[in-house]
mmCIF file of the N, C-alpha and C atoms, coordinates in Angstrom:
data_MODEL
# 
_entry.id   MODEL 
# 
loop_
_atom_site.group_PDB 
_atom_site.id 
_atom_site.type_symbol 
_atom_site.label_atom_id 
_atom_site.label_alt_id 
_atom_site.label_comp_id 
_atom_site.label_asym_id 
_atom_site.label_entity_id 
_atom_site.label_seq_id 
_atom_site.pdbx_PDB_ins_code 
_atom_site.Cartn_x 
_atom_site.Cartn_y 
_atom_site.Cartn_z 
_atom_site.occupancy 
_atom_site.B_iso_or_equiv 
_atom_site.pdbx_formal_charge 
_atom_site.auth_seq_id 
_atom_site.auth_comp_id 
_atom_site.auth_asym_id 
_atom_site.auth_atom_id 
_atom_site.pdbx_PDB_model_num 
ATOM 1   N N  . MET A 1 1  ? 87.631  78.585  114.328 1.00 0.00 ? 1  MET A N  1 
ATOM 2   C CA . MET A 1 1  ? 88.873  78.103  113.750 1.00 0.00 ? 1  MET A CA 1 
ATOM 3   C C  . MET A 1 1  ? 90.032  78.638  114.590 1.00 0.00 ? 1  MET A C  1 
ATOM 4   N N  . SER A 1 2  ? 90.965  77.796  114.896 1.00 0.00 ? 2  SER A N  1 
ATOM 5   C CA . SER A 1 2  ? 92.095  78.219  115.725 1.00 0.00 ? 2  SER A CA 1 
ATOM 6   C C  . SER A 1 2  ? 93.084  79.034  114.899 1.00 0.00 ? 2  SER A C  1 
ATOM 7   N N  . TRP A 1 3  ? 93.920  79.810  115.598 1.00 0.00 ? 3  TRP A N  1 
ATOM 8   C CA . TRP A 1 3  ? 94.927  80.606  114.887 1.00 0.00 ? 3  TRP A CA 1 
ATOM 9   C C  . TRP A 1 3  ? 95.911  79.705  114.175 1.00 0.00 ? 3  TRP A C  1 
ATOM 10  N N  . ARG A 1 4  ? 96.157  78.506  114.729 1.00 0.00 ? 4  ARG A N  1 
ATOM 11  C CA . ARG A 1 4  ? 97.088  77.581  114.060 1.00 0.00 ? 4  ARG A CA 1 
ATOM 12  C C  . ARG A 1 4  ? 96.539  77.142  112.704 1.00 0.00 ? 4  ARG A C  1 
ATOM 13  N N  . ALA A 1 5  ? 95.236  76.893  112.655 1.00 0.00 ? 5  ALA A N  1 
ATOM 14  C CA . ALA A 1 5  ? 94.625  76.497  111.387 1.00 0.00 ? 5  ALA A CA 1 
ATOM 15  C C  . ALA A 1 5  ? 94.695  77.638  110.388 1.00 0.00 ? 5  ALA A C  1 
ATOM 16  N N  . ILE A 1 6  ? 94.489  78.850  110.866 1.00 0.00 ? 6  ILE A N  1 
ATOM 17  C CA . ILE A 1 6  ? 94.554  80.012  109.982 1.00 0.00 ? 6  ILE A CA 1 
ATOM 18  C C  . ILE A 1 6  ? 95.967  80.194  109.461 1.00 0.00 ? 6  ILE A C  1 
ATOM 19  N N  . VAL A 1 7  ? 96.955  80.154  110.356 1.00 0.00 ? 7  VAL A N  1 
ATOM 20  C CA . VAL A 1 7  ? 98.349  80.355  109.965 1.00 0.00 ? 7  VAL A CA 1 
ATOM 21  C C  . VAL A 1 7  ? 98.812  79.258  109.016 1.00 0.00 ? 7  VAL A C  1 
ATOM 22  N N  . SER A 1 8  ? 98.414  78.029  109.279 1.00 0.00 ? 8  SER A N  1 
ATOM 23  C CA . SER A 1 8  ? 98.872  76.938  108.422 1.00 0.00 ? 8  SER A CA 1 
ATOM 24  C C  . SER A 1 8  ? 98.263  76.996  107.032 1.00 0.00 ? 8  SER A C  1 
ATOM 25  N N  . ASN A 1 9  ? 97.148  77.710  106.867 1.00 0.00 ? 9  ASN A N  1 
ATOM 26  C CA . ASN A 1 9  ? 96.495  77.818  105.566 1.00 0.00 ? 9  ASN A CA 1 
ATOM 27  C C  . ASN A 1 9  ? 96.909  79.054  104.790 1.00 0.00 ? 9  ASN A C  1 
ATOM 28  N N  . VAL A 1 10 ? 97.743  79.897  105.382 1.00 0.00 ? 10 VAL A N  1 
ATOM 29  C CA . VAL A 1 10 ? 98.166  81.127  104.726 1.00 0.00 ? 10 VAL A CA 1 
ATOM 30  C C  . VAL A 1 10 ? 99.468  80.863  103.986 1.00 0.00 ? 10 VAL A C  1 
ATOM 31  N N  . ALA A 1 11 ? 99.462  81.147  102.713 1.00 0.00 ? 11 ALA A N  1 
ATOM 32  C CA . ALA A 1 11 ? 100.671 80.984  101.910 1.00 0.00 ? 11 ALA A CA 1 
ATOM 33  C C  . ALA A 1 11 ? 101.419 82.314  101.883 1.00 0.00 ? 11 ALA A C  1 
ATOM 34  N N  . VAL A 1 12 ? 102.675 82.264  102.277 1.00 0.00 ? 12 VAL A N  1 
ATOM 35  C CA . VAL A 1 12 ? 103.505 83.462  102.244 1.00 0.00 ? 12 VAL A CA 1 
ATOM 36  C C  . VAL A 1 12 ? 104.417 83.324  101.037 1.00 0.00 ? 12 VAL A C  1 
ATOM 37  N N  . SER A 1 13 ? 104.118 84.088  100.010 1.00 0.00 ? 13 SER A N  1 
ATOM 38  C CA . SER A 1 13 ? 104.813 83.900  98.745  1.00 0.00 ? 13 SER A CA 1 
ATOM 39  C C  . SER A 1 13 ? 106.221 84.482  98.725  1.00 0.00 ? 13 SER A C  1 
ATOM 40  N N  . ASP A 1 14 ? 106.535 85.375  99.653  1.00 0.00 ? 14 ASP A N  1 
ATOM 41  C CA . ASP A 1 14 ? 107.863 85.979  99.624  1.00 0.00 ? 14 ASP A CA 1 
ATOM 42  C C  . ASP A 1 14 ? 108.838 85.306  100.587 1.00 0.00 ? 14 ASP A C  1 
ATOM 43  N N  . THR A 1 15 ? 108.456 84.189  101.185 1.00 0.00 ? 15 THR A N  1 
ATOM 44  C CA . THR A 1 15 ? 109.324 83.464  102.107 1.00 0.00 ? 15 THR A CA 1 
ATOM 45  C C  . THR A 1 15 ? 109.548 82.061  101.574 1.00 0.00 ? 15 THR A C  1 
ATOM 46  N N  . ARG A 1 16 ? 110.802 81.690  101.461 1.00 0.00 ? 16 ARG A N  1 
ATOM 47  C CA . ARG A 1 16 ? 111.109 80.338  100.986 1.00 0.00 ? 16 ARG A CA 1 
ATOM 48  C C  . ARG A 1 16 ? 110.633 79.312  102.015 1.00 0.00 ? 16 ARG A C  1 
ATOM 49  N N  . PRO A 1 17 ? 110.234 78.141  101.563 1.00 0.00 ? 17 PRO A N  1 
ATOM 50  C CA . PRO A 1 17 ? 109.701 77.128  102.481 1.00 0.00 ? 17 PRO A CA 1 
ATOM 51  C C  . PRO A 1 17 ? 110.632 76.808  103.652 1.00 0.00 ? 17 PRO A C  1 
ATOM 52  N N  . ARG A 1 18 ? 111.919 76.711  103.398 1.00 0.00 ? 18 ARG A N  1 
ATOM 53  C CA . ARG A 1 18 ? 112.865 76.389  104.489 1.00 0.00 ? 18 ARG A CA 1 
ATOM 54  C C  . ARG A 1 18 ? 112.915 77.523  105.507 1.00 0.00 ? 18 ARG A C  1 
ATOM 55  N N  . ALA A 1 19 ? 112.924 78.760  105.029 1.00 0.00 ? 19 ALA A N  1 
ATOM 56  C CA . ALA A 1 19 ? 112.932 79.902  105.941 1.00 0.00 ? 19 ALA A CA 1 
ATOM 57  C C  . ALA A 1 19 ? 111.632 79.956  106.737 1.00 0.00 ? 19 ALA A C  1 
ATOM 58  N N  . ALA A 1 20 ? 110.504 79.671  106.094 1.00 0.00 ? 20 ALA A N  1 
ATOM 59  C CA . ALA A 1 20 ? 109.217 79.663  106.788 1.00 0.00 ? 20 ALA A CA 1 
ATOM 60  C C  . ALA A 1 20 ? 109.194 78.584  107.866 1.00 0.00 ? 20 ALA A C  1 
ATOM 61  N N  . ALA A 1 21 ? 109.772 77.428  107.572 1.00 0.00 ? 21 ALA A N  1 
ATOM 62  C CA . ALA A 1 21 ? 109.824 76.343  108.556 1.00 0.00 ? 21 ALA A CA 1 
ATOM 63  C C  . ALA A 1 21 ? 110.676 76.735  109.761 1.00 0.00 ? 21 ALA A C  1 
ATOM 64  N N  . ILE A 1 22 ? 111.789 77.387  109.517 1.00 0.00 ? 22 ILE A N  1 
ATOM 65  C CA . ILE A 1 22 ? 112.657 77.847  110.614 1.00 0.00 ? 22 ILE A CA 1 
ATOM 66  C C  . ILE A 1 22 ? 111.925 78.895  111.446 1.00 0.00 ? 22 ILE A C  1 
ATOM 67  N N  . GLN A 1 23 ? 111.261 79.823  110.777 1.00 0.00 ? 23 GLN A N  1 
ATOM 68  C CA . GLN A 1 23 ? 110.522 80.869  111.484 1.00 0.00 ? 23 GLN A CA 1 
ATOM 69  C C  . GLN A 1 23 ? 109.417 80.257  112.340 1.00 0.00 ? 23 GLN A C  1 
ATOM 70  N N  . LEU A 1 24 ? 108.674 79.322  111.803 1.00 0.00 ? 24 LEU A N  1 
ATOM 71  C CA . LEU A 1 24 ? 107.616 78.659  112.547 1.00 0.00 ? 24 LEU A CA 1 
ATOM 72  C C  . LEU A 1 24 ? 108.189 77.917  113.753 1.00 0.00 ? 24 LEU A C  1 
ATOM 73  N N  . ASP A 1 25 ? 109.314 77.263  113.578 1.00 0.00 ? 25 ASP A N  1 
ATOM 74  C CA . ASP A 1 25 ? 109.961 76.557  114.684 1.00 0.00 ? 25 ASP A CA 1 
ATOM 75  C C  . ASP A 1 25 ? 110.367 77.535  115.787 1.00 0.00 ? 25 ASP A C  1 
ATOM 76  N N  . LEU A 1 26 ? 110.896 78.685  115.399 1.00 0.00 ? 26 LEU A N  1 
ATOM 77  C CA . LEU A 1 26 ? 111.266 79.698  116.399 1.00 0.00 ? 26 LEU A CA 1 
ATOM 78  C C  . LEU A 1 26 ? 110.036 80.216  117.140 1.00 0.00 ? 26 LEU A C  1 
ATOM 79  N N  . TYR A 1 27 ? 108.938 80.429  116.429 1.00 0.00 ? 27 TYR A N  1 
ATOM 80  C CA . TYR A 1 27 ? 107.700 80.861  117.081 1.00 0.00 ? 27 TYR A CA 1 
ATOM 81  C C  . TYR A 1 27 ? 107.224 79.804  118.079 1.00 0.00 ? 27 TYR A C  1 
ATOM 82  N N  . ARG A 1 28 ? 107.297 78.565  117.677 1.00 0.00 ? 28 ARG A N  1 
ATOM 83  C CA . ARG A 1 28 ? 106.844 77.479  118.563 1.00 0.00 ? 28 ARG A CA 1 
ATOM 84  C C  . ARG A 1 28 ? 107.713 77.381  119.813 1.00 0.00 ? 28 ARG A C  1 
ATOM 85  N N  . LYS A 1 29 ? 109.001 77.644  119.676 1.00 0.00 ? 29 LYS A N  1 
ATOM 86  C CA . LYS A 1 29 ? 109.923 77.557  120.813 1.00 0.00 ? 29 LYS A CA 1 
ATOM 87  C C  . LYS A 1 29 ? 109.864 78.778  121.722 1.00 0.00 ? 29 LYS A C  1 
ATOM 88  N N  . ALA A 1 30 ? 109.334 79.867  121.220 1.00 0.00 ? 30 ALA A N  1 
ATOM 89  C CA . ALA A 1 30 ? 109.254 81.098  122.007 1.00 0.00 ? 30 ALA A CA 1 
ATOM 90  C C  . ALA A 1 30 ? 108.224 80.914  123.130 1.00 0.00 ? 30 ALA A C  1 
ATOM 91  N N  . GLY A 1 31 ? 108.505 81.546  124.243 1.00 0.00 ? 31 GLY A N  1 
ATOM 92  C CA . GLY A 1 31 ? 107.560 81.511  125.347 1.00 0.00 ? 31 GLY A CA 1 
ATOM 93  C C  . GLY A 1 31 ? 106.371 82.415  125.070 1.00 0.00 ? 31 GLY A C  1 
ATOM 94  N N  . PRO A 1 32 ? 105.352 82.324  125.915 1.00 0.00 ? 32 PRO A N  1 
ATOM 95  C CA . PRO A 1 32 ? 104.147 83.126  125.715 1.00 0.00 ? 32 PRO A CA 1 
ATOM 96  C C  . PRO A 1 32 ? 104.414 84.631  125.669 1.00 0.00 ? 32 PRO A C  1 
ATOM 97  N N  . SER A 1 33 ? 105.287 85.130  126.528 1.00 0.00 ? 33 SER A N  1 
ATOM 98  C CA . SER A 1 33 ? 105.539 86.573  126.527 1.00 0.00 ? 33 SER A CA 1 
ATOM 99  C C  . SER A 1 33 ? 106.257 87.002  125.249 1.00 0.00 ? 33 SER A C  1 
ATOM 100 N N  . ARG A 1 34 ? 107.158 86.178  124.735 1.00 0.00 ? 34 ARG A N  1 
ATOM 101 C CA . ARG A 1 34 ? 107.846 86.517  123.479 1.00 0.00 ? 34 ARG A CA 1 
ATOM 102 C C  . ARG A 1 34 ? 106.875 86.482  122.313 1.00 0.00 ? 34 ARG A C  1 
ATOM 103 N N  . ARG A 1 35 ? 105.981 85.489  122.300 1.00 0.00 ? 35 ARG A N  1 
ATOM 104 C CA . ARG A 1 35 ? 104.989 85.417  121.220 1.00 0.00 ? 35 ARG A CA 1 
ATOM 105 C C  . ARG A 1 35 ? 104.050 86.621  121.272 1.00 0.00 ? 35 ARG A C  1 
ATOM 106 N N  . ALA A 1 36 ? 103.688 87.035  122.471 1.00 0.00 ? 36 ALA A N  1 
ATOM 107 C CA . ALA A 1 36 ? 102.840 88.231  122.605 1.00 0.00 ? 36 ALA A CA 1 
ATOM 108 C C  . ALA A 1 36 ? 103.585 89.460  122.099 1.00 0.00 ? 36 ALA A C  1 
ATOM 109 N N  . GLN A 1 37 ? 104.872 89.560  122.418 1.00 0.00 ? 37 GLN A N  1 
ATOM 110 C CA . GLN A 1 37 ? 105.686 90.692  121.953 1.00 0.00 ? 37 GLN A CA 1 
ATOM 111 C C  . GLN A 1 37 ? 105.754 90.698  120.433 1.00 0.00 ? 37 GLN A C  1 
ATOM 112 N N  . ILE A 1 38 ? 105.948 89.537  119.827 1.00 0.00 ? 38 ILE A N  1 
ATOM 113 C CA . ILE A 1 38 ? 105.999 89.430  118.365 1.00 0.00 ? 38 ILE A CA 1 
ATOM 114 C C  . ILE A 1 38 ? 104.660 89.866  117.766 1.00 0.00 ? 38 ILE A C  1 
ATOM 115 N N  . ALA A 1 39 ? 103.558 89.428  118.372 1.00 0.00 ? 39 ALA A N  1 
ATOM 116 C CA . ALA A 1 39 ? 102.227 89.791  117.871 1.00 0.00 ? 39 ALA A CA 1 
ATOM 117 C C  . ALA A 1 39 ? 102.028 91.300  117.915 1.00 0.00 ? 39 ALA A C  1 
ATOM 118 N N  . VAL A 1 40 ? 102.451 91.929  119.001 1.00 0.00 ? 40 VAL A N  1 
ATOM 119 C CA . VAL A 1 40 ? 102.318 93.387  119.122 1.00 0.00 ? 40 VAL A CA 1 
ATOM 120 C C  . VAL A 1 40 ? 103.175 94.083  118.066 1.00 0.00 ? 40 VAL A C  1 
ATOM 121 N N  . GLU A 1 41 ? 104.410 93.613  117.881 1.00 0.00 ? 41 GLU A N  1 
ATOM 122 C CA . GLU A 1 41 ? 105.293 94.222  116.883 1.00 0.00 ? 41 GLU A CA 1 
ATOM 123 C C  . GLU A 1 41 ? 104.724 94.079  115.476 1.00 0.00 ? 41 GLU A C  1 
ATOM 124 N N  . LEU A 1 42 ? 104.172 92.915  115.163 1.00 0.00 ? 42 LEU A N  1 
ATOM 125 C CA . LEU A 1 42 ? 103.571 92.714  113.840 1.00 0.00 ? 42 LEU A CA 1 
ATOM 126 C C  . LEU A 1 42 ? 102.342 93.593  113.665 1.00 0.00 ? 42 LEU A C  1 
ATOM 127 N N  . SER A 1 43 ? 101.535 93.692  114.706 1.00 0.00 ? 43 SER A N  1 
ATOM 128 C CA . SER A 1 43 ? 100.350 94.554  114.653 1.00 0.00 ? 43 SER A CA 1 
ATOM 129 C C  . SER A 1 43 ? 100.749 96.011  114.432 1.00 0.00 ? 43 SER A C  1 
ATOM 130 N N  . ASP A 1 44 ? 101.769 96.466  115.148 1.00 0.00 ? 44 ASP A N  1 
ATOM 131 C CA . ASP A 1 44 ? 102.264 97.835  114.966 1.00 0.00 ? 44 ASP A CA 1 
ATOM 132 C C  . ASP A 1 44 ? 102.747 98.058  113.533 1.00 0.00 ? 44 ASP A C  1 
ATOM 133 N N  . ALA A 1 45 ? 103.463 97.073  113.000 1.00 0.00 ? 45 ALA A N  1 
ATOM 134 C CA . ALA A 1 45 ? 103.996 97.198  111.640 1.00 0.00 ? 45 ALA A CA 1 
ATOM 135 C C  . ALA A 1 45 ? 102.869 97.284  110.613 1.00 0.00 ? 45 ALA A C  1 
ATOM 136 N N  . VAL A 1 46 ? 101.843 96.464  110.779 1.00 0.00 ? 46 VAL A N  1 
ATOM 137 C CA . VAL A 1 46 ? 100.705 96.488  109.854 1.00 0.00 ? 46 VAL A CA 1 
ATOM 138 C C  . VAL A 1 46 ? 99.980  97.823  109.957 1.00 0.00 ? 46 VAL A C  1 
ATOM 139 N N  . ARG A 1 47 ? 99.771  98.311  111.181 1.00 0.00 ? 47 ARG A N  1 
ATOM 140 C CA . ARG A 1 47 ? 99.091  99.596  111.365 1.00 0.00 ? 47 ARG A CA 1 
ATOM 141 C C  . ARG A 1 47 ? 99.879  100.719 110.698 1.00 0.00 ? 47 ARG A C  1 
ATOM 142 N N  . GLU A 1 48 ? 101.186 100.769 110.932 1.00 0.00 ? 48 GLU A N  1 
ATOM 143 C CA . GLU A 1 48 ? 102.016 101.827 110.343 1.00 0.00 ? 48 GLU A CA 1 
ATOM 144 C C  . GLU A 1 48 ? 102.057 101.728 108.816 1.00 0.00 ? 48 GLU A C  1 
ATOM 145 N N  . THR A 1 49 ? 102.095 100.528 108.294 1.00 0.00 ? 49 THR A N  1 
ATOM 146 C CA . THR A 1 49 ? 102.090 100.336 106.844 1.00 0.00 ? 49 THR A CA 1 
ATOM 147 C C  . THR A 1 49 ? 100.759 100.802 106.243 1.00 0.00 ? 49 THR A C  1 
ATOM 148 N N  . THR A 1 50 ? 99.665  100.481 106.911 1.00 0.00 ? 50 THR A N  1 
ATOM 149 C CA . THR A 1 50 ? 98.348  100.903 106.442 1.00 0.00 ? 50 THR A CA 1 
ATOM 150 C C  . THR A 1 50 ? 98.229  102.423 106.463 1.00 0.00 ? 50 THR A C  1 
ATOM 151 N N  . LEU A 1 51 ? 98.649  103.039 107.558 1.00 0.00 ? 51 LEU A N  1 
ATOM 152 C CA . LEU A 1 51 ? 98.586  104.500 107.659 1.00 0.00 ? 51 LEU A CA 1 
ATOM 153 C C  . LEU A 1 51 ? 99.467  105.166 106.600 1.00 0.00 ? 51 LEU A C  1 
ATOM 154 N N  . ALA A 1 52 ? 100.655 104.626 106.377 1.00 0.00 ? 52 ALA A N  1 
ATOM 155 C CA . ALA A 1 52 ? 101.550 105.188 105.358 1.00 0.00 ? 52 ALA A CA 1 
ATOM 156 C C  . ALA A 1 52 ? 100.920 105.081 103.970 1.00 0.00 ? 52 ALA A C  1 
ATOM 157 N N  . GLY A 1 53 ? 100.244 103.960 103.705 1.00 0.00 ? 53 GLY A N  1 
ATOM 158 C CA . GLY A 1 53 ? 99.584  103.792 102.413 1.00 0.00 ? 53 GLY A CA 1 
ATOM 159 C C  . GLY A 1 53 ? 98.463  104.798 102.214 1.00 0.00 ? 53 GLY A C  1 
ATOM 160 N N  . ILE A 1 54 ? 97.704  105.032 103.279 1.00 0.00 ? 54 ILE A N  1 
ATOM 161 C CA . ILE A 1 54 ? 96.622  106.028 103.189 1.00 0.00 ? 54 ILE A CA 1 
ATOM 162 C C  . ILE A 1 54 ? 97.215  107.403 102.912 1.00 0.00 ? 54 ILE A C  1 
ATOM 163 N N  . ARG A 1 55 ? 98.252  107.753 103.661 1.00 0.00 ? 55 ARG A N  1 
ATOM 164 C CA . ARG A 1 55 ? 98.873  109.077 103.469 1.00 0.00 ? 55 ARG A CA 1 
ATOM 165 C C  . ARG A 1 55 ? 99.476  109.225 102.074 1.00 0.00 ? 55 ARG A C  1 
ATOM 166 N N  . ARG A 1 56 ? 100.047 108.150 101.544 1.00 0.00 ? 56 ARG A N  1 
ATOM 167 C CA . ARG A 1 56 ? 100.641 108.203 100.205 1.00 0.00 ? 56 ARG A CA 1 
ATOM 168 C C  . ARG A 1 56 ? 99.563  108.376 99.134  1.00 0.00 ? 56 ARG A C  1 
ATOM 169 N N  . ARG A 1 57 ? 98.448  107.660 99.299  1.00 0.00 ? 57 ARG A N  1 
ATOM 170 C CA . ARG A 1 57 ? 97.356  107.766 98.328  1.00 0.00 ? 57 ARG A CA 1 
ATOM 171 C C  . ARG A 1 57 ? 96.567  109.057 98.451  1.00 0.00 ? 57 ARG A C  1 
ATOM 172 N N  . HIS A 1 58 ? 96.565  109.634 99.654  1.00 0.00 ? 58 HIS A N  1 
ATOM 173 C CA . HIS A 1 58 ? 95.764  110.837 99.907  1.00 0.00 ? 58 HIS A CA 1 
ATOM 174 C C  . HIS A 1 58 ? 96.585  111.880 100.664 1.00 0.00 ? 58 HIS A C  1 
ATOM 175 N N  . PRO A 1 59 ? 97.578  112.474 100.012 1.00 0.00 ? 59 PRO A N  1 
ATOM 176 C CA . PRO A 1 59 ? 98.447  113.428 100.712 1.00 0.00 ? 59 PRO A CA 1 
ATOM 177 C C  . PRO A 1 59 ? 97.705  114.661 101.225 1.00 0.00 ? 59 PRO A C  1 
ATOM 178 N N  . ASP A 1 60 ? 96.512  114.894 100.711 1.00 0.00 ? 60 ASP A N  1 
ATOM 179 C CA . ASP A 1 60 ? 95.725  116.056 101.139 1.00 0.00 ? 60 ASP A CA 1 
ATOM 180 C C  . ASP A 1 60 ? 94.867  115.773 102.372 1.00 0.00 ? 60 ASP A C  1 
ATOM 181 N N  . TYR A 1 61 ? 94.800  114.526 102.819 1.00 0.00 ? 61 TYR A N  1 
ATOM 182 C CA . TYR A 1 61 ? 93.976  114.180 103.977 1.00 0.00 ? 61 TYR A CA 1 
ATOM 183 C C  . TYR A 1 61 ? 94.506  114.818 105.252 1.00 0.00 ? 61 TYR A C  1 
ATOM 184 N N  . THR A 1 62 ? 93.574  115.247 106.099 1.00 0.00 ? 62 THR A N  1 
ATOM 185 C CA . THR A 1 62 ? 93.934  115.703 107.439 1.00 0.00 ? 62 THR A CA 1 
ATOM 186 C C  . THR A 1 62 ? 94.175  114.461 108.304 1.00 0.00 ? 62 THR A C  1 
ATOM 187 N N  . ALA A 1 63 ? 94.698  114.673 109.501 1.00 0.00 ? 63 ALA A N  1 
ATOM 188 C CA . ALA A 1 63 ? 94.918  113.556 110.424 1.00 0.00 ? 63 ALA A CA 1 
ATOM 189 C C  . ALA A 1 63 ? 93.605  112.831 110.717 1.00 0.00 ? 63 ALA A C  1 
ATOM 190 N N  . GLU A 1 64 ? 92.526  113.578 110.846 1.00 0.00 ? 64 GLU A N  1 
ATOM 191 C CA . GLU A 1 64 ? 91.218  112.968 111.114 1.00 0.00 ? 64 GLU A CA 1 
ATOM 192 C C  . GLU A 1 64 ? 90.740  112.124 109.931 1.00 0.00 ? 64 GLU A C  1 
ATOM 193 N N  . GLU A 1 65 ? 90.984  112.592 108.721 1.00 0.00 ? 65 GLU A N  1 
ATOM 194 C CA . GLU A 1 65 ? 90.588  111.824 107.536 1.00 0.00 ? 65 GLU A CA 1 
ATOM 195 C C  . GLU A 1 65 ? 91.415  110.555 107.407 1.00 0.00 ? 65 GLU A C  1 
ATOM 196 N N  . VAL A 1 66 ? 92.694  110.628 107.738 1.00 0.00 ? 66 VAL A N  1 
ATOM 197 C CA . VAL A 1 66 ? 93.546  109.430 107.722 1.00 0.00 ? 66 VAL A CA 1 
ATOM 198 C C  . VAL A 1 66 ? 93.010  108.425 108.731 1.00 0.00 ? 66 VAL A C  1 
ATOM 199 N N  . LYS A 1 67 ? 92.688  108.911 109.928 1.00 0.00 ? 67 LYS A N  1 
ATOM 200 C CA . LYS A 1 67 ? 92.150  108.028 110.971 1.00 0.00 ? 67 LYS A CA 1 
ATOM 201 C C  . LYS A 1 67 ? 90.836  107.398 110.525 1.00 0.00 ? 67 LYS A C  1 
ATOM 202 N N  . ALA A 1 68 ? 89.945  108.180 109.947 1.00 0.00 ? 68 ALA A N  1 
ATOM 203 C CA . ALA A 1 68 ? 88.655  107.664 109.488 1.00 0.00 ? 68 ALA A CA 1 
ATOM 204 C C  . ALA A 1 68 ? 88.837  106.612 108.402 1.00 0.00 ? 68 ALA A C  1 
ATOM 205 N N  . ASP A 1 69 ? 89.753  106.857 107.468 1.00 0.00 ? 69 ASP A N  1 
ATOM 206 C CA . ASP A 1 69 ? 90.009  105.884 106.398 1.00 0.00 ? 69 ASP A CA 1 
ATOM 207 C C  . ASP A 1 69 ? 90.611  104.607 106.970 1.00 0.00 ? 69 ASP A C  1 
ATOM 208 N N  . PHE A 1 70 ? 91.517  104.748 107.944 1.00 0.00 ? 70 PHE A N  1 
ATOM 209 C CA . PHE A 1 70 ? 92.101  103.583 108.609 1.00 0.00 ? 70 PHE A CA 1 
ATOM 210 C C  . PHE A 1 70 ? 91.003  102.736 109.255 1.00 0.00 ? 70 PHE A C  1 
ATOM 211 N N  . LEU A 1 71 ? 90.114  103.378 109.996 1.00 0.00 ? 71 LEU A N  1 
ATOM 212 C CA . LEU A 1 71 ? 89.032  102.652 110.657 1.00 0.00 ? 71 LEU A CA 1 
ATOM 213 C C  . LEU A 1 71 ? 88.113  101.982 109.643 1.00 0.00 ? 71 LEU A C  1 
ATOM 214 N N  . ARG A 1 72 ? 87.890  102.646 108.510 1.00 0.00 ? 72 ARG A N  1 
ATOM 215 C CA . ARG A 1 72 ? 87.060  102.057 107.462 1.00 0.00 ? 72 ARG A CA 1 
ATOM 216 C C  . ARG A 1 72 ? 87.724  100.821 106.872 1.00 0.00 ? 72 ARG A C  1 
ATOM 217 N N  . ILE A 1 73 ? 89.023  100.933 106.593 1.00 0.00 ? 73 ILE A N  1 
ATOM 218 C CA . ILE A 1 73 ? 89.756  99.815  105.978 1.00 0.00 ? 73 ILE A CA 1 
ATOM 219 C C  . ILE A 1 73 ? 89.881  98.639  106.934 1.00 0.00 ? 73 ILE A C  1 
ATOM 220 N N  . VAL A 1 74 ? 90.314  98.909  108.151 1.00 0.00 ? 74 VAL A N  1 
ATOM 221 C CA . VAL A 1 74 ? 90.625  97.837  109.094 1.00 0.00 ? 74 VAL A CA 1 
ATOM 222 C C  . VAL A 1 74 ? 89.386  97.265  109.788 1.00 0.00 ? 74 VAL A C  1 
ATOM 223 N N  . TYR A 1 75 ? 88.485  98.151  110.207 1.00 0.00 ? 75 TYR A N  1 
ATOM 224 C CA . TYR A 1 75 ? 87.339  97.710  111.009 1.00 0.00 ? 75 TYR A CA 1 
ATOM 225 C C  . TYR A 1 75 ? 85.995  97.889  110.317 1.00 0.00 ? 75 TYR A C  1 
ATOM 226 N N  . ARG A 1 76 ? 86.023  98.370  109.061 1.00 0.00 ? 76 ARG A N  1 
ATOM 227 C CA . ARG A 1 76 ? 84.811  98.600  108.274 1.00 0.00 ? 76 ARG A CA 1 
ATOM 228 C C  . ARG A 1 76 ? 83.859  99.566  108.958 1.00 0.00 ? 76 ARG A C  1 
ATOM 229 N N  . VAL A 1 77 ? 84.429  100.512 109.694 1.00 0.00 ? 77 VAL A N  1 
ATOM 230 C CA . VAL A 1 77 ? 83.636  101.549 110.353 1.00 0.00 ? 77 VAL A CA 1 
ATOM 231 C C  . VAL A 1 77 ? 83.179  102.540 109.298 1.00 0.00 ? 77 VAL A C  1 
ATOM 232 N N  . GLY A 1 78 ? 81.917  102.902 109.318 1.00 0.00 ? 78 GLY A N  1 
ATOM 233 C CA . GLY A 1 78 ? 81.396  103.894 108.404 1.00 0.00 ? 78 GLY A CA 1 
ATOM 234 C C  . GLY A 1 78 ? 80.959  103.360 107.065 1.00 0.00 ? 78 GLY A C  1 
ATOM 235 N N  . GLU A 1 79 ? 80.984  102.057 106.885 1.00 0.00 ? 79 GLU A N  1 
ATOM 236 C CA . GLU A 1 79 ? 80.545  101.484 105.606 1.00 0.00 ? 79 GLU A CA 1 
ATOM 237 C C  . GLU A 1 79 ? 79.057  101.283 105.609 1.00 0.00 ? 79 GLU A C  1 
# 
């Protein structure tokens, strides 16, 4: 399945349809390097949000335990 099919099937409930259409149009108009930059920024944001959630739920975790939980959540390592 292509990424376009995946993206078109994902409902974003916190974005109004008109705003989503504008955002999609901007993504389509962006060049390959800008789209890659956006992908990296989004990936970084998701990683940081996931790590923050782990730390909030488990304030007693060491850095290694946070890393292990991250790998379990994101990549299903250790399951």
